[in-house]
C-alpha positions as CSV (number, residue, x, y, z in Angstrom):
1,M,-48.8,-4.3,10.8
2,N,-46.6,-6.1,13.4
3,R,-42.9,-5.8,13.6
4,N,-42.2,-9.1,11.9
5,A,-44.3,-8.2,8.9
6,I,-42.5,-4.8,8.6
7,I,-39.1,-6.6,8.8
8,R,-40.2,-9.1,6.1
9,K,-41.5,-6.3,3.9
10,S,-38.3,-4.3,4.3
11,A,-36.2,-7.4,3.5
12,V,-38.2,-8.0,0.3
13,L,-37.8,-4.4,-0.7
14,A,-34.1,-4.5,0.0
15,V,-33.7,-7.7,-2.1
16,A,-35.7,-6.1,-4.9
17,S,-33.6,-3.0,-4.7
18,L,-30.4,-5.0,-4.8
19,A,-31.7,-7.0,-7.8
20,L,-32.5,-3.9,-9.7
21,T,-29.1,-2.4,-8.9
22,G,-27.3,-5.6,-9.9
23,A,-29.3,-5.7,-13.2
24,A,-28.2,-2.1,-13.9
25,V,-24.6,-3.0,-13.2
26,L,-24.8,-6.1,-15.4
27,R,-26.3,-4.0,-18.2
28,A,-23.5,-1.5,-17.9
29,D,-20.8,-4.2,-17.8
30,D,-22.4,-6.2,-20.6
31,A,-22.8,-3.3,-23.0
32,L,-21.2,-4.4,-26.2
33,P,-19.1,-2.0,-28.4
34,K,-20.4,-1.4,-31.9
35,A,-19.0,-3.7,-34.6
36,E,-17.7,-0.6,-36.4
37,T,-15.7,0.4,-33.4
38,I,-14.2,-3.1,-33.0
39,L,-13.2,-3.3,-36.7
40,D,-11.7,0.2,-36.8
41,H,-9.9,-0.5,-33.6
42,Y,-8.3,-3.6,-35.2
43,I,-7.0,-1.4,-38.0
44,E,-5.4,0.9,-35.4
45,V,-3.8,-1.8,-33.2
46,T,-2.3,-3.5,-36.3
47,G,-0.6,-0.3,-37.5
48,G,-3.2,2.3,-38.6
49,V,-4.6,3.4,-41.9
50,A,-1.4,5.2,-43.0
51,A,0.7,2.0,-42.5
52,Y,-1.6,-0.1,-44.5
53,E,-1.8,2.4,-47.3
54,K,2.1,2.4,-47.6
55,H,1.7,-1.2,-48.9
56,K,1.3,-1.1,-52.6
57,T,2.0,-4.8,-53.3
58,E,2.7,-7.8,-51.2
59,V,4.5,-11.1,-51.8
60,E,4.1,-13.8,-49.1
61,T,6.0,-17.0,-48.8
62,G,5.4,-19.8,-46.4
63,T,4.4,-23.4,-45.8
64,M,1.2,-25.4,-45.8
65,E,0.8,-28.6,-43.9
66,F,-1.9,-31.3,-43.5
67,A,-0.4,-33.1,-40.5
68,A,-2.9,-35.9,-40.4
69,Q,-2.3,-36.8,-44.0
70,G,1.5,-36.3,-43.8
71,L,1.4,-33.7,-46.5
72,K,3.5,-30.6,-46.6
73,G,4.4,-28.0,-49.2
74,N,5.2,-24.4,-50.0
75,I,2.9,-21.5,-50.7
76,T,3.6,-18.2,-52.4
77,R,1.0,-15.4,-52.8
78,Y,1.2,-12.2,-54.8
79,S,-1.3,-9.3,-54.1
80,A,-1.9,-5.9,-55.7
81,P,-4.7,-3.4,-55.8
82,P,-7.6,-3.4,-56.3
83,D,-8.4,-7.1,-56.3
84,K,-5.4,-8.8,-57.9
85,S,-4.2,-12.0,-56.2
86,Y,-2.3,-15.1,-57.3
87,A,-1.4,-18.0,-55.1
88,V,0.6,-21.1,-56.0
89,I,0.8,-24.1,-53.7
90,D,3.2,-27.0,-54.3
91,L,2.3,-30.0,-52.1
92,Q,4.6,-33.0,-52.0
93,G,3.0,-36.0,-53.7
94,I,0.1,-33.9,-54.9
95,G,1.5,-31.3,-57.3
96,K,0.8,-27.7,-58.0
97,M,-2.4,-25.8,-57.2
98,E,-3.1,-22.3,-58.4
99,Q,-5.8,-19.8,-57.7
100,G,-6.3,-16.1,-58.4
101,T,-8.6,-13.1,-58.7
102,A,-8.5,-10.0,-60.9
103,G,-11.0,-7.7,-62.6
104,G,-13.9,-9.4,-61.0
105,V,-12.9,-12.9,-62.1
106,A,-12.0,-15.8,-59.7
107,W,-10.4,-19.0,-60.8
108,E,-8.4,-22.1,-59.7
109,N,-6.3,-24.7,-61.5
110,S,-5.0,-27.9,-59.9
111,T,-3.7,-31.4,-60.8
112,I,-6.7,-32.7,-58.8
113,Q,-9.7,-30.8,-60.3
114,G,-8.2,-29.2,-63.3
115,A,-9.1,-25.6,-64.4
116,R,-12.2,-24.0,-63.0
117,V,-13.8,-20.5,-63.2
118,K,-15.7,-19.7,-60.0
119,S,-19.2,-18.3,-59.9
120,G,-21.9,-17.2,-57.5
121,A,-21.2,-17.0,-53.7
122,E,-17.9,-18.9,-54.2
123,K,-16.7,-16.3,-56.6
124,A,-17.8,-13.4,-54.3
125,Q,-16.0,-15.0,-51.4
126,S,-12.7,-15.3,-53.4
127,I,-12.9,-11.7,-54.5
128,R,-13.4,-10.5,-51.0
129,E,-10.4,-12.5,-49.9
130,G,-8.4,-11.2,-52.9
131,T,-9.2,-7.6,-52.3
132,F,-6.0,-5.7,-51.5
133,N,-5.9,-4.3,-47.9
134,S,-9.3,-5.9,-47.3
135,V,-8.9,-4.9,-43.6
136,L,-9.3,-1.2,-44.6
137,N,-12.2,-2.0,-47.0
138,W,-14.6,-3.8,-44.8
139,R,-17.3,-1.2,-45.3
140,K,-17.2,-2.0,-49.0
141,L,-17.0,-5.7,-48.6
142,Y,-19.8,-6.3,-46.1
143,A,-23.4,-5.1,-46.2
144,K,-23.9,-5.3,-42.5
145,V,-21.8,-5.8,-39.4
146,E,-22.9,-6.3,-35.8
147,T,-21.6,-7.3,-32.4
148,S,-23.4,-10.5,-31.4
149,G,-21.8,-11.2,-28.0
150,V,-18.7,-12.5,-26.3
151,G,-16.8,-15.7,-26.8
152,N,-13.7,-17.4,-25.6
153,V,-10.7,-18.3,-27.9
154,E,-7.8,-20.2,-26.4
155,G,-8.6,-18.8,-23.0
156,E,-9.0,-15.2,-24.1
157,E,-12.3,-13.3,-24.0
158,C,-13.3,-12.0,-27.4
159,Y,-16.0,-9.8,-28.9
160,K,-18.0,-11.7,-31.6
161,V,-18.5,-9.6,-34.8
162,V,-20.9,-11.0,-37.4
163,M,-20.1,-9.7,-40.9
164,T,-22.6,-10.3,-43.6
165,P,-21.6,-9.8,-47.2
166,A,-24.0,-8.8,-50.0
167,E,-23.6,-12.3,-51.4
168,G,-22.7,-15.3,-49.4
169,K,-23.0,-16.5,-45.8
170,P,-22.2,-14.4,-42.7
171,E,-18.7,-14.7,-41.2
172,T,-18.0,-14.3,-37.4
173,G,-14.8,-12.8,-36.2
174,Y,-13.6,-13.1,-32.6
175,Y,-11.6,-10.0,-31.6
176,S,-9.7,-10.1,-28.3
177,K,-11.0,-7.8,-25.6
178,K,-7.5,-7.3,-24.4
179,T,-5.5,-6.7,-27.5
180,G,-8.1,-6.0,-30.2
181,L,-6.5,-8.6,-32.5
182,L,-8.5,-11.0,-34.6
183,M,-8.2,-14.4,-32.9
184,K,-10.6,-16.6,-34.9
185,V,-13.0,-16.6,-37.8
186,D,-16.0,-18.9,-38.2
187,L,-17.4,-19.1,-41.7
188,V,-19.0,-21.2,-44.4
189,V,-16.7,-22.0,-47.4
190,D,-18.4,-22.3,-50.7
191,S,-16.8,-25.1,-52.8
192,P,-17.4,-27.6,-55.6
193,L,-18.4,-30.0,-52.7
194,G,-21.0,-27.5,-51.5
195,E,-21.1,-25.4,-48.4
196,L,-18.6,-26.5,-45.8
197,P,-18.3,-25.1,-42.2
198,A,-14.8,-23.8,-41.4
199,E,-12.8,-22.3,-38.6
200,I,-9.6,-20.2,-38.8
201,L,-7.4,-19.7,-35.8
202,N,-4.9,-16.8,-36.1
203,S,-1.8,-16.5,-34.0
204,D,1.9,-15.4,-33.9
205,Y,1.3,-11.8,-35.0
206,K,4.4,-10.1,-36.4
207,T,5.0,-6.7,-37.9
208,F,5.8,-6.4,-41.7
209,D,6.6,-2.9,-42.9
210,G,4.5,-1.2,-40.1
211,V,1.6,-3.6,-40.2
212,L,0.9,-6.3,-37.6
213,M,-0.2,-9.6,-39.2
214,P,-0.8,-13.2,-38.1
215,T,1.9,-15.6,-39.4
216,K,0.2,-18.8,-38.3
217,S,-3.3,-19.9,-39.4
218,V,-4.8,-23.2,-38.4
219,Q,-7.7,-23.8,-40.7
220,K,-10.3,-26.5,-40.0
221,V,-12.7,-27.4,-42.9
222,A,-15.2,-30.3,-42.6
223,G,-13.0,-32.2,-40.2
224,Q,-9.7,-31.6,-42.1
225,E,-7.0,-29.5,-40.5
226,M,-4.5,-27.4,-42.4
227,V,-1.7,-25.2,-41.0
228,I,-0.4,-22.2,-43.0
229,T,2.8,-20.5,-41.7
230,I,4.0,-17.3,-43.3
231,Q,7.8,-17.1,-43.3
232,S,8.3,-13.9,-45.1
233,L,6.3,-11.0,-46.5
234,K,7.8,-8.4,-48.8
235,T,6.0,-5.2,-49.6
236,N,6.2,-2.8,-52.6
237,E,8.0,-5.4,-54.7
238,Q,7.8,-5.0,-58.5
239,I,5.4,-7.7,-59.7
240,A,5.2,-8.5,-63.4
241,A,1.9,-7.3,-65.0
242,D,1.1,-10.8,-66.3
243,R,1.6,-12.4,-62.9
244,F,-2.1,-12.1,-62.3
245,D,-3.2,-13.5,-65.7
246,P,-5.0,-16.8,-65.5
247,P,-3.1,-19.8,-67.0
248,A,-4.0,-21.0,-70.5
249,D,-6.5,-23.7,-69.3
250,V,-8.5,-21.1,-67.4
251,K,-8.3,-18.6,-70.3
252,A,-9.7,-21.2,-72.5
253,L,-12.7,-21.5,-70.2
254,L,-13.1,-17.8,-70.0
255,N,-13.0,-17.5,-73.8
256,K,-15.4,-20.3,-74.4
257,P,-18.7,-19.1,-76.0
258,A,-21.7,-19.3,-73.7
259,A,-24.1,-22.1,-74.5
260,K,-27.1,-21.0,-76.4
261,P,-30.5,-21.7,-74.7
262,D,-32.6,-24.3,-76.3
263,K,-35.4,-23.0,-78.5
């Protein structure tokens, strides 16, 4: 073998060796943390289990705005264990909208659609959202979680965690590599209009009684944009027991006898 052939062969081997080394480095750098690790880390960076468990009830107040439509209103939300939630929204020019969960029941009542009891995947989604301290209970709320890759949110690199519930479509959370905070959620919203793609951007994290929470949420659903801003959050307030009772119109639907099947 002449010298040139030896040099060419050596060069090929060197390139192959470097390629293998580079691939090994890429595999090491690209190794993704387990979804369980990312979700538990989120709990830690936002206050830790003990801080969350000190919250026995929560009362949030804030604003909701549909800028493109020129609509703005106030929102108040009450929460208590295990799955009690009640939210009332008063939009200027639209009126009052209520929704709640308790005891495995999910409902809503508005001047637009009237009273409604939710069922199926829509009900399951509302109960997940209404579960108190849902951040701590992700293992109960989702049948499977997995890290699917890396994405970019507002210029920040994030781990993508796909969370699949027992009932309903998977949700993808984007957790900042730098801070561990949840930056964005992609999901499918079940509604009377069918399944609608949605995106939720979280920002302006602030601490309330030891727990760090986002106070601004930009939600985009089927091309419509809504901004929710939390102005205050009070914990361990005494909430009246009937606060989570459905309104009369919803109770009437719940008490309505089921239709008998045709013989």
